[in-house]
C-alpha positions in Angstrom: -0.1 -0.1 0.0 1.1 3.6 0.3 5.0 3.8 1.5 4.3 6.3 4.3 8.1 7.1 4.3 7.8 8.4 0.9 5.3 11.0 1.3 6.1 14.4 0.0 3.8 17.1 0.6 3.6 18.9 -2.7 1.2 21.9 -1.7 -0.2 23.5 1.4 -3.3 25.9 1.1 -5.1 28.1 3.4 -8.7 29.2 2.4 -10.5 32.0 4.1 -14.2 32.6 3.5 -16.2 35.3 5.0 -18.8 38.1 4.5 -17.3 41.9 4.0 -19.0 45.1 5.1 -21.9 46.1 3.0 -22.2 46.9 0.4 -19.8 44.2 -1.3 -17.2 45.6 -3.1 -17.1 44.7 -6.8 -13.3 44.7 -6.8 -10.2 45.2 -4.6 -7.9 47.9 -5.1 -4.4 46.5 -4.2 -1.7 48.9 -3.2 1.8 47.1 -4.3 3.6 48.9 -1.6 1.5 47.4 1.1 2.3 43.8 -0.4 6.0 44.4 -0.4 5.6 44.0 3.4 4.2 40.6 2.9 5.1 39.1 -0.3 8.7 39.7 -1.9 8.9 40.9 -5.7 5.0 40.2 -6.2 3.3 40.0 -9.6 -0.2 40.9 -9.7 -2.4 39.6 -12.4 -6.3 39.8 -12.6 -8.6 36.5 -13.4 -12.0 35.5 -13.0 -11.5 34.5 -9.4 -10.1 37.7 -8.3 -6.6 39.1 -8.0 -3.7 36.7 -8.3 -0.5 37.7 -6.3 2.4 35.3 -6.7 6.1 35.5 -5.7 8.6 32.8 -6.8 10.9 34.0 -4.1 8.6 33.2 -1.5 7.3 30.1 -3.4 3.9 32.0 -2.5 0.6 32.0 -4.7 -2.6 34.3 -3.2 -6.0 34.6 -4.9 -8.1 37.4 -3.4 -11.4 38.5 -4.1 -14.2 40.1 -1.4 -15.4 36.8 -0.2 -12.5 34.4 -0.4 -9.0 34.7 0.2 -6.8 31.4 -0.8 -3.2 31.2 -0.2 -0.7 28.4 -1.7 2.4 27.3 -0.1 4.5 25.6 -3.1 7.7 25.0 -1.0 7.2 21.3 -0.7 7.9 21.8 3.0 6.1 19.9 5.6 3.6 21.4 6.6 4.7 24.5 5.0 7.3 27.3 5.1 7.9 28.6 8.4 7.3 32.2 7.2 4.0 31.1 5.2 1.8 31.6 8.1 2.9 35.3 8.9 2.5 36.1 5.2 -0.8 34.8 5.3 -2.3 36.7 8.6 -0.3 39.8 7.3 -2.5 39.8 4.0 -5.4 38.4 5.9 -5.3 41.5 8.4 -4.8 44.2 5.7 -8.0 42.7 3.6 -9.9 42.7 7.0 -8.8 46.6 7.1 -9.4 47.5 3.9 -12.9 46.0 3.2 -14.2 44.9 6.4 -13.8 41.2 5.9 -15.1 39.1 8.5 -13.7 35.2 8.5 -16.2 32.8 9.2 -14.2 29.5 8.2 -11.1 28.7 7.2 -9.8 25.5 5.0 -6.8 23.5 5.1 -5.7 21.7 2.1 -2.5 19.3 1.7 -1.8 17.4 -1.7 0.9 15.0 -1.1 2.2 12.1 -3.5 3.5 8.7 -2.0 5.4 5.5 -3.8 3.8 2.2 -2.9 5.5 -0.7 -0.8 3.9 -3.3 -3.4 4.3 -4.4 -6.9 0.5 -3.8 -7.6 -0.8 -0.9 -8.9 -2.1 1.6 -6.5 -5.7 1.1 -8.2 -5.4 -2.6 -7.5 -4.2 -1.9 -3.8 -7.1 0.4 -3.3 -9.6 -2.1 -4.6 -9.1 -4.3 -1.4 -10.9 -1.6 0.7 -14.3 -2.6 -1.6 -15.2 -5.5 0.7 -17.2 -7.4 -1.7 -16.9 -7.1 -5.7 -19.2 -4.5 -6.6 -20.4 -6.5 -9.7 -20.7 -9.8 -8.1 -23.3 -11.8 -10.2 -22.6 -9.6 -13.5 -20.5 -10.0 -16.4 -18.6 -7.6 -15.1 -15.4 -7.5 -12.6 -14.1 -4.9 -10.3 -10.2 -4.2 -11.0 -9.2 -1.3 -9.4 -10.7 1.6 -7.4 -10.0 5.1 -5.9 -10.7 6.2 -2.2 -12.6 9.2 -1.2 -14.0 9.5 2.5 -15.7 12.3 4.6 -15.1 12.4 8.3 -15.6 14.5 11.4 -13.8 15.3 14.8 -14.1 18.2 17.2 -16.4 20.2 14.8 -14.2 19.8 12.2 -15.0 18.4 8.5 -12.6 16.4 6.6 -12.7 15.2 2.9 -10.1 12.8 1.9 -9.4 11.4 -1.5 -6.7 9.0 -2.1 -6.0 7.7 -5.7 -3.3 6.8 -8.2 -1.5 9.2 -9.6 -3.5 11.0 -12.5 -6.6 9.3 -10.9 -5.9 6.5 -13.8 -5.9 2.8 -13.7 -2.5 2.4 -14.3 -1.1 5.3 -12.5 2.3 4.8 -10.7 2.4 6.2 -7.2 -0.3 7.7 -4.8 -1.9 11.2 -4.6 -3.5 12.5 -1.7 -5.7 15.4 -1.1 -7.1 16.6 2.3 -9.6 19.4 2.8 -10.3 20.4 6.4 -12.8 22.8 7.1 -13.1 24.8 10.3 -15.5 26.9 11.2 -14.0 30.3 13.2 -15.1 31.2 16.7 -13.6 32.7 19.5 -11.5 29.7 20.3 -10.4 29.1 16.5 -9.9 32.9 15.7 -7.3 32.5 13.1 -4.5 34.1 14.3 -1.0 33.3 13.1 -0.2 31.0 16.1 -3.6 29.1 15.6 -3.1 28.6 12.1 0.6 27.6 12.6 -0.6 25.0 15.3 -3.4 23.9 12.9 -1.4 23.1 9.8 0.9 21.0 12.2 -1.4 19.3 13.8 -3.6 18.4 10.7 -0.6 17.5 8.6 0.4 15.0 11.3 -2.9 13.9 11.6 -3.0 13.2 7.7 -0.2 10.9 8.0 -1.8 8.9 10.7 -5.0 8.5 8.6 -2.7 7.0 5.7 -1.6 4.6 7.9 -5.0 3.4 9.1 -6.0 3.2 5.6 -3.0 1.0 5.1 -3.9 -1.2 8.3 -7.5 -1.7 7.0 -6.5 -2.6 3.4 -4.4 -5.4 4.9 -7.1 -6.6 7.1 -9.2 -6.8 3.8 -6.6 -8.8 2.0 -6.1 -11.2 5.2 -9.8 -11.5 5.6 -10.3 -12.2 1.6 -8.7 -15.1 0.6 -9.4 -14.2 -3.1 -7.5 -11.1 -3.0 -3.9 -12.0 -3.9 -1.2 -9.7 -2.8 1.9 -9.9 -4.6 5.1 -8.6 -3.4 
């Protein structure tokens, strides 16, 4: 299954959603001088989702509109570059002050890749999580699968995908994407310290969940003599 010692964090994304002051501004005026406090040598490009701010030096891409702020760290560090949260909160505070945005929820998204510890394709390995053949009694036979699961804990909602790279039957290696939805309140205030702790906690928990998936797949194989595991 998933070779957990080969996990690479390909990107970390933080998304703030909320309600701005009325009336909702149709656009956002960005002061480039203000941005240089938080992003080095930023490039600013408009697109249908808002303004896209990117910095190769900081390995950061931010997409800003009046209802949604998205920040992506592309450094591949775990769980993110050490300066990522300070840049996120700095820009977030500027938007809070300039358009009166009140964040109501934050999303944390990790995208990872990993190798396999088996000679089987990931799609074939994931098939073992399907307890019975979906097409038993028909002319079809299940030959592969991907996994998507939703779960909750402590008021947080999780959306996890685990699939072969490229989501193809013959994809080599594993791709994973976790989206954590967190409502903000007095306890979860979205501060820099809180965000740093949340990133570390959720990334470590993701690794534990992937190990749990490995365990479950192994049990299914042991319980089903029809599943042959080649190594």
